[in-house]
KOLDO-374628 format. One record per residue (C-alpha): x, z, y. Coordinates in Angstrom, 3 decimals, always signed. Each point is the difference from the previous one (the first is absolute). Layout:
! residues N
PT, X, Z, Y
...
! end
This chain:
! residues 660
PT, +58.984, +153.717, +10.693
PT, +0.784, -2.083, -3.191
PT, +1.217, -3.477, -0.262
PT, -1.796, -2.319, -2.392
PT, +1.835, -0.657, -3.725
PT, +0.567, -3.184, -1.056
PT, -2.109, +0.490, -3.082
PT, -1.826, -3.405, +1.199
PT, +2.493, -1.945, -2.454
PT, -1.728, +0.642, -3.185
PT, -2.067, -2.639, -1.531
PT, -3.480, +0.013, +1.510
PT, +0.710, +2.292, +2.775
PT, +0.688, -2.167, +3.107
PT, -2.424, +1.436, +2.003
PT, +2.222, +3.001, +0.552
PT, +1.330, +1.199, +2.202
PT, -3.403, -0.252, +2.022
PT, -1.390, +1.130, +3.794
PT, -1.858, +3.220, -0.145
PT, -2.746, -1.854, +1.459
PT, -0.280, -2.492, -2.933
PT, +0.487, +3.181, -2.634
PT, -3.193, +1.096, +1.157
PT, -1.619, -3.365, -0.796
PT, +1.733, -1.032, -3.002
PT, -2.192, +0.003, -3.440
PT, +1.049, +2.760, -2.266
PT, +0.350, -2.722, -2.532
PT, +3.376, -0.657, +1.892
PT, +1.196, +3.384, -0.159
PT, -0.955, +0.141, -3.889
PT, +1.850, -2.979, -0.759
PT, +3.047, +1.087, +2.055
PT, -0.170, +3.922, -1.528
PT, -0.263, -2.070, -3.930
PT, +2.999, -2.335, +0.865
PT, +2.348, +2.922, +0.824
PT, -1.176, +2.334, -2.849
PT, +2.980, -0.731, -2.073
PT, +1.825, +0.763, +2.879
PT, -1.324, +3.235, +0.352
PT, +0.302, +0.896, -3.605
PT, +3.235, -0.782, -0.122
PT, +0.793, +2.725, +2.692
PT, -1.839, +2.651, -1.181
PT, +1.353, -0.219, -3.699
PT, +3.654, +0.029, +1.658
PT, -0.930, +2.982, +1.805
PT, -1.558, +1.723, -2.803
PT, +3.564, -0.202, -1.872
PT, +1.958, +1.185, +2.967
PT, -2.349, +2.824, +0.257
PT, +0.046, +0.843, -3.391
PT, +3.986, +0.478, +0.010
PT, -0.457, +1.744, +3.087
PT, -2.353, +2.598, -1.779
PT, +2.974, +0.444, -2.372
PT, +2.709, +0.145, +2.234
PT, -2.190, +2.482, +2.974
PT, -1.149, +1.787, -3.340
PT, -3.194, +0.578, -2.054
PT, -0.284, +3.471, +1.637
PT, -0.566, -1.255, +3.530
PT, -2.451, -2.663, -0.295
PT, -3.529, +0.596, -1.240
PT, -0.566, -4.026, -0.596
PT, +0.507, -3.218, +1.800
PT, -2.436, -3.054, -0.060
PT, +0.379, -3.568, +1.346
PT, -2.902, -2.095, +0.037
PT, -0.768, -3.710, +1.714
PT, -3.237, -0.111, +2.329
PT, -2.901, -1.196, -1.859
PT, -1.120, -3.260, +1.573
PT, -3.903, +1.087, +0.998
PT, +2.053, +3.030, +1.457
PT, +2.237, -1.870, +2.139
PT, -2.874, -2.797, +0.816
PT, -2.452, +3.269, +1.184
PT, +3.412, +1.252, +2.487
PT, +0.276, -3.540, +1.385
PT, -4.439, -0.456, +0.576
PT, +0.358, +3.795, +1.556
PT, +2.638, -1.069, +2.386
PT, -1.925, -3.042, +1.036
PT, -2.476, +2.275, +1.395
PT, +2.376, +1.634, +2.933
PT, +0.798, -1.353, +3.387
PT, +1.885, -3.006, -0.290
PT, +2.313, +1.173, +3.322
PT, +0.838, +3.071, -1.949
PT, +1.219, -1.951, -3.210
PT, +1.899, -2.139, +2.280
PT, +1.638, +2.526, +1.717
PT, +0.728, +1.725, -3.059
PT, +1.468, -3.178, -2.306
PT, +0.879, -2.362, +2.585
PT, -1.395, -3.725, +0.295
PT, +0.621, -1.123, -3.596
PT, -0.450, +2.229, -3.279
PT, +0.135, -0.346, -3.814
PT, -2.328, +1.952, -2.471
PT, +3.007, +1.891, -0.969
PT, +0.600, +1.187, +3.648
PT, -3.842, +1.511, +0.230
PT, +0.063, +1.527, -3.431
PT, +3.271, +1.783, -0.305
PT, -0.598, +1.547, -3.185
PT, -0.800, -3.188, -2.106
PT, +3.030, +1.931, -2.371
PT, -0.182, +3.754, -0.247
PT, +1.705, +3.042, -1.368
PT, -0.559, +3.689, +0.239
PT, +2.430, +2.761, -0.696
PT, -1.488, +3.118, -0.593
PT, +2.444, +3.226, -0.311
PT, -0.576, +3.579, -0.747
PT, +1.688, +1.524, +2.841
PT, +0.389, -0.985, +3.468
PT, +3.944, +0.611, -0.372
PT, -0.140, -2.410, -2.052
PT, -1.080, -3.020, +2.108
PT, +3.383, -0.560, +1.667
PT, +1.057, -1.321, -3.468
PT, -2.674, -2.641, +0.815
PT, +1.188, -0.970, +3.391
PT, +3.697, +0.093, -1.091
PT, -0.875, -2.714, -2.507
PT, -1.823, -2.729, +2.123
PT, +2.410, +0.917, +3.049
PT, +3.435, -0.375, -2.083
PT, -0.616, -2.352, -2.565
PT, +1.374, -3.724, +0.969
PT, -3.297, -1.609, -2.125
PT, -1.966, +1.615, +2.598
PT, -0.724, -1.221, +3.774
PT, -1.965, +2.999, +1.688
PT, -2.167, -1.900, +3.028
PT, -2.434, +2.771, +1.078
PT, -0.550, +3.760, -0.594
PT, -3.806, +1.507, +0.551
PT, -0.765, +3.502, -0.665
PT, -3.116, +2.255, +0.383
PT, +0.532, +3.640, +0.450
PT, -3.348, +2.305, -0.039
PT, +2.341, +2.662, +1.913
PT, +1.102, -1.124, +3.324
PT, +3.101, +1.610, +1.482
PT, -2.046, +1.942, +2.394
PT, -1.905, +1.949, -2.934
PT, +1.317, +3.384, -1.015
PT, -0.568, -1.090, -3.517
PT, +2.556, -2.343, +0.848
PT, +3.600, +0.838, -1.833
PT, +3.420, -0.701, -0.161
PT, -0.218, -2.194, -2.724
PT, -2.258, -2.349, +1.524
PT, +2.387, -0.298, +2.651
PT, +2.749, -0.838, -2.648
PT, -2.108, -2.907, -1.158
PT, -1.094, -1.375, +3.266
PT, +3.504, +0.148, +0.934
PT, +0.978, -1.813, -2.831
PT, -2.224, -2.698, -0.213
PT, +0.666, -0.787, +4.070
PT, +3.143, -1.248, -1.078
PT, -1.278, -3.052, -1.566
PT, -0.495, -3.098, +1.820
PT, -3.493, -0.846, +1.558
PT, -1.289, +3.601, -0.917
PT, -3.216, +0.455, +1.843
PT, -1.256, +3.583, +1.567
PT, -1.731, +2.224, -2.687
PT, -3.756, -0.483, +0.079
PT, -2.619, +1.810, -1.194
PT, -3.434, -0.378, -1.443
PT, -3.132, +2.029, +0.434
PT, -0.263, +0.098, -4.050
PT, +3.382, +2.163, +0.201
PT, +1.968, -2.677, -1.977
PT, +3.853, +0.258, -0.655
PT, +2.229, -2.999, -1.219
PT, +2.913, -1.766, +0.780
PT, +0.098, -3.770, -0.197
PT, +2.541, -2.367, -0.065
PT, -0.109, -3.504, +0.565
PT, +3.105, -1.584, -1.848
PT, +0.952, -3.758, -1.372
PT, +2.572, -0.858, -3.325
PT, +3.207, -1.484, +1.498
PT, +0.131, -3.411, -1.604
PT, +3.311, -0.291, +0.012
PT, +0.826, +3.303, -1.603
PT, -2.603, -0.500, -2.595
PT, +1.304, -3.196, -1.116
PT, +3.778, +1.433, -0.299
PT, -1.845, +3.010, -1.766
PT, -2.272, -2.492, -2.545
PT, +3.623, -1.629, -1.208
PT, +0.750, +3.818, -1.291
PT, -0.183, -0.819, -4.089
PT, -2.279, +2.619, -1.458
PT, -0.564, +1.924, +3.353
PT, -3.549, -1.346, +0.642
PT, -1.614, -1.576, -2.903
PT, -2.716, -2.289, +2.203
PT, -2.347, -2.680, -1.646
PT, +0.821, -3.821, +0.730
PT, -2.519, -0.584, +1.971
PT, +0.373, +2.999, +2.401
PT, +4.067, -1.278, +0.604
PT, -1.398, -3.038, +1.865
PT, -1.717, +2.347, +2.906
PT, +3.463, +2.145, +0.693
PT, +1.576, -2.871, +2.331
PT, -3.408, +0.487, +2.132
PT, -0.956, +3.552, -0.680
PT, +0.914, +1.256, +3.338
PT, -2.752, -1.872, +1.546
PT, -2.814, +2.678, -1.024
PT, -0.028, +3.492, +1.634
PT, -0.718, +3.114, -2.308
PT, -1.690, +3.055, +0.924
PT, +1.259, +3.297, -1.269
PT, -1.637, +3.449, +0.144
PT, +1.797, +3.340, -0.270
PT, -1.921, +3.403, -0.606
PT, +0.421, +3.357, -1.445
PT, -2.395, +0.119, -2.858
PT, -2.324, +2.693, +1.999
PT, +0.093, -2.670, +2.752
PT, -1.207, -2.558, -2.569
PT, -2.747, +2.150, -1.221
PT, -1.428, +0.506, +3.552
PT, +0.518, -3.745, +0.691
PT, -1.903, -1.072, -3.421
PT, -3.050, +2.562, +0.721
PT, -0.608, -1.495, +4.460
PT, +0.456, -3.236, -1.689
PT, -3.138, +0.254, -2.215
PT, -1.673, +1.727, +2.784
PT, +0.916, -2.596, +2.581
PT, -0.564, -3.196, -1.635
PT, -2.850, -1.091, -2.118
PT, +0.232, -3.113, -2.254
PT, -0.766, -3.109, +1.759
PT, -0.073, +1.986, +3.685
PT, +3.514, +0.363, +1.729
PT, -0.351, +3.066, +3.132
PT, +3.066, +1.846, +1.021
PT, -0.744, +4.116, +0.322
PT, -3.904, -0.733, -0.316
PT, -0.966, +3.409, -2.445
PT, +1.939, +2.508, +2.705
PT, -1.341, -1.919, +3.343
PT, -2.539, +3.338, -0.443
PT, +1.672, +2.821, +2.097
PT, -1.379, +2.649, -2.519
PT, +0.531, -1.511, -2.886
PT, +3.828, -1.272, +1.437
PT, +0.491, +3.732, +0.582
PT, -0.903, +0.772, -3.815
PT, +2.363, -2.558, -0.703
PT, +2.958, +1.280, +1.247
PT, -0.596, +3.268, -1.285
PT, +0.413, -0.847, -3.176
PT, +3.418, -2.434, +1.146
PT, +1.503, +3.013, +1.339
PT, -0.330, +1.672, -3.446
PT, +2.039, -3.166, -1.175
PT, +2.714, +0.999, +2.993
PT, +0.254, +3.468, -1.338
PT, +0.447, -1.072, -3.726
PT, +2.788, -2.320, +1.258
PT, +1.473, +2.548, +2.114
PT, +0.072, +2.695, -2.509
PT, +1.125, -2.720, -3.034
PT, +3.200, -0.839, +2.074
PT, +0.807, +3.814, +0.522
PT, -0.189, +0.563, -3.586
PT, +1.713, -3.208, -0.655
PT, +2.895, +1.447, +1.899
PT, +0.166, +3.333, -1.470
PT, -0.323, -1.701, -3.608
PT, +3.133, -2.136, +1.189
PT, +1.822, +3.633, +0.993
PT, -0.967, +2.142, -3.235
PT, +0.443, -3.225, -2.787
PT, +2.814, -2.474, +1.114
PT, +0.234, -2.997, -2.129
PT, +0.711, +0.484, -3.458
PT, +0.314, -3.864, -0.814
PT, +2.799, -0.582, -2.962
PT, +2.184, -1.939, +1.947
PT, +2.507, -2.513, -2.710
PT, +3.760, +0.802, +0.311
PT, +1.344, -2.941, +2.173
PT, +3.132, +1.060, +1.351
PT, +0.894, -1.374, +3.645
PT, +3.544, -0.773, -2.332
PT, +0.318, -3.390, -1.481
PT, +1.798, +1.679, -3.400
PT, -3.492, +1.283, -0.644
PT, -1.730, -3.406, +0.825
PT, +1.658, -1.750, -2.244
PT, -1.152, +1.258, -3.651
PT, -1.757, -2.578, -0.776
PT, +3.468, -2.175, -0.212
PT, +2.620, -0.082, -2.816
PT, +2.585, +1.982, +0.136
PT, +2.834, -1.982, +0.562
PT, -2.422, -1.749, +2.901
PT, -0.481, +4.058, +1.166
PT, +4.289, +0.047, +0.459
PT, -0.289, -3.291, +1.978
PT, -2.783, +1.403, +2.279
PT, +1.581, +3.390, +0.422
PT, +3.135, -2.085, +1.345
PT, -2.098, -1.583, +2.523
PT, -1.075, +3.508, +0.981
PT, +3.377, +0.836, +0.708
PT, +0.346, -2.832, +2.296
PT, -3.337, +0.179, +1.805
PT, +0.851, +3.780, +0.919
PT, +3.099, -1.530, +1.958
PT, -2.564, -2.193, +2.097
PT, +1.977, -2.951, -0.398
PT, -2.949, -2.236, -0.798
PT, +1.538, -3.055, -0.430
PT, +2.019, +0.943, -3.042
PT, -3.046, +1.309, -1.421
PT, -1.657, -3.059, +0.199
PT, +3.248, -1.836, -1.933
PT, -0.595, +2.443, -2.933
PT, -3.842, +0.275, +0.127
PT, -0.058, -4.064, +0.062
PT, +2.496, +0.243, -2.549
PT, -1.618, +2.345, -2.063
PT, -3.545, -1.958, +0.023
PT, +1.530, -3.063, -1.387
PT, +0.701, +1.751, -3.026
PT, -3.049, +1.679, -0.314
PT, -2.619, -2.407, +1.565
PT, -0.629, -1.660, -3.641
PT, -0.922, +3.466, -1.256
PT, -1.909, +1.948, +2.925
PT, -1.246, -2.724, +2.397
PT, -2.515, -3.132, -0.418
PT, -0.420, -2.770, +2.087
PT, -2.499, +1.755, +1.840
PT, +2.448, +2.703, +0.991
PT, +0.749, -1.135, +3.709
PT, -4.013, -0.664, +1.226
PT, -0.750, +3.502, -1.341
PT, -2.124, +0.014, -3.090
PT, -2.095, +2.690, -0.908
PT, +0.986, +1.541, -3.495
PT, -1.916, +1.616, -2.625
PT, +2.704, +1.882, -1.838
PT, +1.655, +3.087, +1.167
PT, +3.175, -0.784, -1.143
PT, +0.595, -3.015, +1.508
PT, -1.346, +0.985, +3.160
PT, +2.655, +2.762, +0.216
PT, +2.720, -2.434, -0.415
PT, -1.638, -2.410, +2.689
PT, -0.509, +2.810, +2.223
PT, +3.706, +1.500, +0.334
PT, +1.055, -3.893, +0.408
PT, -2.216, -0.344, +2.633
PT, +0.290, +3.474, +1.853
PT, +4.125, -0.900, +0.122
PT, -1.321, -3.236, +1.558
PT, -1.522, +1.670, +2.512
PT, +2.278, +2.264, +0.610
PT, +2.735, -2.578, +0.798
PT, -2.732, -1.862, +2.019
PT, -0.669, +3.643, +2.535
PT, +3.925, +0.716, +0.035
PT, +2.138, -3.339, -0.644
PT, +1.770, -2.159, +2.605
PT, -2.215, -3.348, +0.982
PT, +2.280, -2.123, -2.285
PT, -0.784, +2.382, -3.275
PT, -3.675, -0.332, +1.838
PT, +0.031, -3.750, -0.346
PT, +1.218, -0.068, -3.644
PT, -2.735, +1.664, -0.760
PT, -2.855, -1.631, +1.405
PT, +1.549, -3.172, -0.931
PT, -0.037, +1.452, -3.392
PT, -3.653, +0.517, +0.027
PT, -0.971, -3.044, +1.827
PT, +1.969, -2.259, -2.851
PT, -1.920, +1.569, -2.690
PT, -3.978, -0.422, +1.658
PT, +0.012, +2.722, +2.679
PT, -1.951, -0.970, +2.851
PT, +1.423, +2.015, +2.714
PT, +3.228, -0.435, +1.780
PT, +0.373, +2.380, +2.023
PT, +2.065, +3.383, -1.269
PT, -2.197, +2.387, +1.678
PT, -3.105, -1.644, -1.927
PT, +1.852, -0.510, -3.161
PT, +0.545, +4.144, +0.453
PT, -3.386, +0.470, +0.932
PT, -1.361, -1.990, -3.225
PT, +2.376, +1.969, -2.132
PT, -0.962, +3.264, +0.585
PT, -3.491, -0.507, +0.338
PT, +0.112, -1.906, -3.055
PT, +1.649, +3.230, -1.949
PT, -2.602, +2.179, +1.624
PT, -2.761, -1.900, -1.397
PT, +1.471, -0.448, -3.229
PT, +0.204, +3.491, -0.162
PT, -3.517, +0.955, +0.987
PT, -0.870, -2.189, -2.497
PT, +2.007, +1.743, -2.604
PT, -1.179, +3.505, +1.135
PT, -3.764, -1.098, -0.414
PT, +0.699, -1.294, -3.396
PT, +1.133, +3.434, -1.366
PT, -3.211, +1.636, +1.334
PT, -1.974, -0.144, -3.340
PT, +2.514, +1.107, -2.192
PT, +1.076, +3.748, +0.296
PT, +0.713, +1.594, +3.328
PT, +0.075, -2.368, +3.201
PT, +3.380, -0.943, +1.085
PT, +0.979, -0.723, +3.360
PT, +2.661, -3.088, -0.186
PT, +0.399, +0.679, +3.728
PT, +4.212, -0.574, +1.234
PT, +0.793, +1.830, +3.518
PT, +2.724, -2.720, -0.007
PT, -2.177, -2.975, -0.201
PT, -2.200, +1.397, +2.619
PT, +3.183, +0.681, +2.533
PT, +1.647, -3.240, -0.645
PT, -3.365, -1.482, +0.544
PT, -0.510, +1.811, +3.299
PT, +3.952, -1.097, +0.738
PT, -0.856, -3.672, -0.895
PT, -3.288, -0.148, +2.863
PT, +2.093, +2.287, +2.594
PT, +2.457, -3.154, -0.297
PT, -3.093, -1.698, +1.741
PT, -1.165, +2.590, +2.089
PT, -3.150, +0.350, -1.911
PT, +0.047, +3.592, +0.466
PT, -3.760, +0.550, -0.963
PT, +0.571, -0.976, -3.637
PT, +3.463, +2.689, -0.106
PT, -2.649, +2.394, +1.385
PT, -2.323, -0.717, -3.135
PT, +2.733, -0.030, -2.638
PT, +1.484, +3.423, +1.010
PT, -3.156, +1.144, +0.379
PT, -1.477, -0.810, -3.208
PT, +3.239, +1.414, -1.599
PT, -0.144, +3.530, +1.867
PT, -3.930, +0.493, -0.148
PT, +0.414, -0.290, -3.895
PT, +2.921, +1.997, -0.552
PT, +1.933, -2.717, -1.936
PT, +2.843, +1.979, +0.310
PT, -0.970, +2.225, -2.708
PT, +1.823, -0.283, -2.899
PT, +2.130, -2.191, +1.551
PT, +3.798, -0.004, -1.021
PT, +3.147, -0.562, +2.348
PT, +3.520, -0.245, +0.272
PT, +1.928, +2.010, +2.747
PT, +0.073, -3.518, +1.840
PT, -3.556, -1.690, -0.501
PT, -1.062, +3.620, +1.032
PT, +1.430, -0.451, +3.730
PT, -3.347, -2.438, +0.491
PT, -2.180, +0.557, -3.080
PT, -1.469, +3.213, +1.161
PT, -3.132, +1.133, +1.902
PT, +2.095, +1.251, +3.140
PT, +1.383, -3.355, +0.609
PT, -3.276, -1.681, -1.237
PT, -1.551, +1.744, +3.016
PT, +2.455, -0.505, +3.064
PT, +0.024, -4.000, -1.074
PT, -4.025, +0.088, +0.074
PT, +0.074, +1.973, +3.163
PT, +2.541, -2.425, +1.209
PT, -2.109, -2.980, -1.013
PT, -3.243, +1.785, +1.893
PT, +2.156, +0.163, +3.213
PT, +1.623, -3.339, -0.548
PT, -3.771, -1.496, -0.002
PT, -0.934, +1.937, +3.177
PT, +3.268, -1.766, +1.819
PT, -0.670, -3.658, -0.811
PT, -3.328, +0.047, -0.085
PT, -2.436, -1.186, +2.655
PT, -2.083, +1.354, +0.935
PT, +2.014, +3.100, -0.946
PT, -2.458, +2.816, -2.451
PT, +0.880, +3.868, +1.149
PT, -1.521, +0.546, -3.478
PT, +3.441, -1.609, -1.233
PT, +1.606, +2.640, +2.065
PT, -2.168, +2.967, -1.535
PT, +0.822, -1.553, -3.666
PT, +3.868, -0.103, +0.664
PT, +0.338, +3.361, +1.574
PT, -1.965, +1.836, -2.921
PT, +2.200, -2.086, -2.803
PT, +3.093, +1.111, +1.982
PT, -1.064, +3.332, +0.034
PT, -0.716, +0.453, -3.598
PT, +3.628, -1.773, -0.823
PT, +1.766, +2.814, +2.095
PT, -1.821, +2.462, -1.735
PT, +0.029, -1.616, -3.584
PT, +2.706, +1.885, -2.807
PT, -0.424, -3.122, -2.332
PT, +2.809, -1.598, +1.153
PT, +3.563, -1.815, -0.730
PT, +2.314, +1.887, -2.653
PT, +2.741, -0.111, +2.266
PT, +0.183, +2.409, +2.463
PT, +1.414, -2.227, +2.791
PT, -2.629, -2.468, -0.894
PT, -2.648, +2.430, +0.522
PT, +1.396, +0.971, +3.132
PT, +0.083, -3.426, +1.314
PT, -3.634, -0.697, -0.884
PT, -0.583, +3.374, +2.285
PT, +1.402, -1.425, +2.776
PT, -1.408, -2.872, -0.200
PT, -3.372, +0.941, -0.205
PT, +0.251, +2.211, +2.329
PT, +1.462, -2.164, +2.703
PT, -2.697, -2.681, -0.359
PT, -2.691, +2.805, -0.187
PT, +1.740, +0.879, +3.848
PT, -0.645, -3.688, +0.777
PT, -3.531, -0.321, -0.650
PT, -0.839, +3.774, +1.834
PT, +1.572, -1.865, +2.860
PT, -2.312, -2.940, -0.089
PT, -3.091, +1.767, -0.748
PT, +0.515, +2.741, +2.719
PT, +2.119, -1.233, +2.907
PT, -0.883, -3.429, +0.081
PT, -3.581, +1.080, +1.654
PT, -0.721, +0.960, +3.487
PT, +0.675, +2.643, +0.678
PT, +2.455, +0.587, -2.516
PT, -1.501, +2.878, -2.930
PT, +3.113, +2.095, +0.103
PT, -1.777, +3.178, -1.748
PT, -0.708, -2.332, -3.054
PT, +3.352, -1.738, +0.032
PT, +1.658, +3.664, -0.306
PT, -2.043, +1.313, -2.460
PT, +0.581, -2.534, -2.446
PT, +3.565, -0.559, +0.789
PT, +0.571, +3.678, -0.602
PT, -0.979, -0.786, -3.852
PT, +2.964, -2.519, -0.684
PT, +2.100, +0.531, +2.897
PT, +1.996, +3.019, -1.659
PT, +1.297, -2.643, -2.840
PT, +1.573, -2.317, +2.581
PT, +1.251, +2.950, +2.529
PT, +1.880, +1.752, -2.844
PT, +1.765, -3.449, -0.312
PT, +0.811, -0.827, +3.346
PT, +3.491, +1.891, +0.593
PT, +1.194, -2.729, -3.102
PT, -1.234, -3.086, +2.337
PT, +1.428, +1.217, +3.293
PT, +3.116, -1.617, -0.728
PT, -0.668, -3.638, +0.894
PT, +2.748, -1.025, -2.350
PT, -1.917, +1.283, -2.974
PT, -2.155, -2.772, -2.093
PT, -3.856, +0.360, +0.406
PT, -3.609, -1.970, -0.874
PT, -1.431, -1.234, +2.842
PT, -3.088, +1.942, -0.861
PT, +1.713, +3.047, +0.145
PT, +1.527, -0.320, +3.068
PT, -3.658, -1.235, +1.568
PT, -1.442, +3.275, -1.669
PT, +3.094, +2.094, +1.954
PT, -1.073, -1.768, +3.244
PT, -3.410, +1.072, -0.002
PT, +0.834, +3.406, -1.072
PT, +2.252, +0.286, +2.853
PT, -3.185, -1.208, +2.368
PT, -1.968, +2.771, -1.665
PT, +2.779, +2.531, +1.272
PT, -0.620, -1.217, +2.987
PT, +3.801, -1.074, +0.185
PT, -0.685, -4.015, +1.469
PT, +3.668, -0.783, -0.076
PT, +1.184, +0.941, -3.548
PT, -3.447, -2.167, -1.021
PT, +1.292, -2.984, +1.949
PT, +3.994, +0.106, -1.918
PT, -2.219, +0.470, -3.292
PT, -2.160, -2.796, +1.022
PT, +2.668, -2.273, +0.765
PT, +2.123, +0.601, -3.008
PT, -2.990, -0.583, -1.843
PT, -0.393, -3.687, +1.426
PT, +3.470, -0.387, -0.289
PT, -0.212, +0.979, -3.984
PT, -2.936, -2.071, -0.508
PT, +1.446, -3.090, +2.200
PT, +3.698, +0.013, -1.834
PT, -1.597, +0.355, -3.825
PT, -2.847, -3.095, +0.900
PT, -2.805, +1.764, -1.596
PT, -2.545, -2.115, -1.555
PT, -2.620, -1.965, +2.498
PT, +1.914, +1.612, +2.723
PT, -2.771, +2.952, -0.440
PT, +1.908, +2.903, +0.272
PT, +2.060, -1.407, +3.280
PT, -3.565, -0.643, +1.247
PT, -0.938, +3.556, -0.440
PT, +2.944, +1.271, +1.463
PT, -0.607, -1.363, +3.183
PT, -3.561, +1.238, +0.491
PT, +1.447, +3.451, -0.878
PT, +2.692, -0.069, +2.572
PT, -2.193, -1.082, +2.696
PT, -2.569, +2.140, -1.066
PT, +2.600, +2.743, +0.685
PT, +0.902, -1.300, +3.141
PT, -3.418, -0.407, +1.606
PT, -2.239, +3.302, -1.497
PT, -0.731, +2.834, +2.452
PT, +1.678, +2.816, -1.605
PT, -2.520, +3.096, -0.088
PT, +0.920, +3.333, +2.370
PT, +0.298, +2.516, -1.302
PT, +2.472, -1.597, -3.034
PT, -0.457, +0.917, -3.224
PT, +2.378, +0.587, -2.945
PT, -0.905, -1.779, -3.028
PT, +2.897, +1.021, -1.781
PT, -0.500, +3.764, +0.614
PT, -3.176, +0.311, -0.497
PT, +0.296, -1.828, -3.610
PT, +3.091, +2.616, -0.346
PT, -2.757, +2.937, +0.451
PT, -2.294, -1.714, -2.616
! end
């Protein structure tokens, strides 16, 4: 049941909210006046959404999104829908909408948007966008399926999408229509406070003065967003033409005849087959033709990013870089602020601290490096360092007063302008991708600090799916984390953290965590250092074992067969290192000890498993790892090891792995 919004505060709208009985008796002129009183607000919301979706299309890539559209519902259509509702049973309306209603509660698509993608695999970009970006609040998700999970045509891809959508709040159960209509509907609202803050960013969003007056009340009205593939859209348009005639509103009239419906669904089955084969061909194409986009050389080292500065200034930046490598943020900040005092007039404008949008690549290159240094100090600095930086930004007009918030703003601003410059070069020669893996990695780190794991997932998946590492140069130091193996492991970790912390828990996250961790274990594209490569493998294998344990041993009864089969795939990596960690004086990571404990359990050695699990818990507690997450997981692993029933006969996973 939806509560009535306070849209009655507008001029001339005092009759609302009203009861269902009053609504059924009110004159259409009152409804028309309400619509006209709020039309300017509808247009302001639609225009802001249109600008955001235009940026989303650029970030997501034009090769994914076939097209998008935004519209405000016409007055006649609005009145038709309200009047049609008045003909329904009043008791049903009261049960559904409550005692008091406003027109925007009854007509949820006053502002509507539609995103149409070429392939079903790309729908998740839209799901993540609306679920993760702070300007949107997802109130409800509704999706229509033509193939139910009871059908032999139901595929794993359908299940993945359904499980992905179920993690949104107020996600309804899938619905079906006789017309085989398929689409995904999101009911969203803008976050008014966030929009006001964003509106202060100079040049970021060119808004007409008459629009900005509505931003304080922009969250009043809901928006319906329809997301579908281009084949689903083709069918929806055809079905709409058959079922809806001008001046007459009726659901599924054309398919009411059984014989016609059978013919109707035969044609739909052809589209299902086409979409399936389209998916198969796409996967084959990706295998045979990996991404060949020309990627601009943006080394992870500060030295190469300083090419827009003079030679003298570059020498000073190199000295700052040397201090930065020693992990002394307070010393870095002192040197850095001295540098800024000297170069501010030459390189920084008065609006630098409020994150202005620039049009000149050289100016942006200089400001970009300075923002990257500020971002790193906010991520890695001590509390005093963070406080000084936030104070500096606040004194110069930045609205956010919290270190993690400033850090997120910095990295998202860098991504925003990088995307802008990337697309400005589209018409001049080959398309140059200005996509820096370091920025995505640091942005994920800033969201990690506020436990927004969904946003972390979105950022790292974009890097891996688009292969932003191609042509990217790293030093040996920065290659320890700017590589595919590390990103795959971190992505698996973020999925794992999302599974542990979200309520209710979504097992799709657990499967995704296992998938990416297995990719990390098998990946050859890792750190240049042999020792760093070894540790990446150990951590990925240990975390993979943890996900296997929670997937297969927490169910009743425990699935030892699947647990053993999956553990065999990574058990040897930890088994080969086990002898090094038997000595309790050996320095070890809590995650690796946790993995060894699970491996001991897989081998049927509960005593050894408990011993390693307790060491892992002690290690996590001593290091006081962020959010206490590691300690919590170690406690859960220890508890499971102590209570789970071992199978008979025992399976020696280590021996099986050696044979393989």
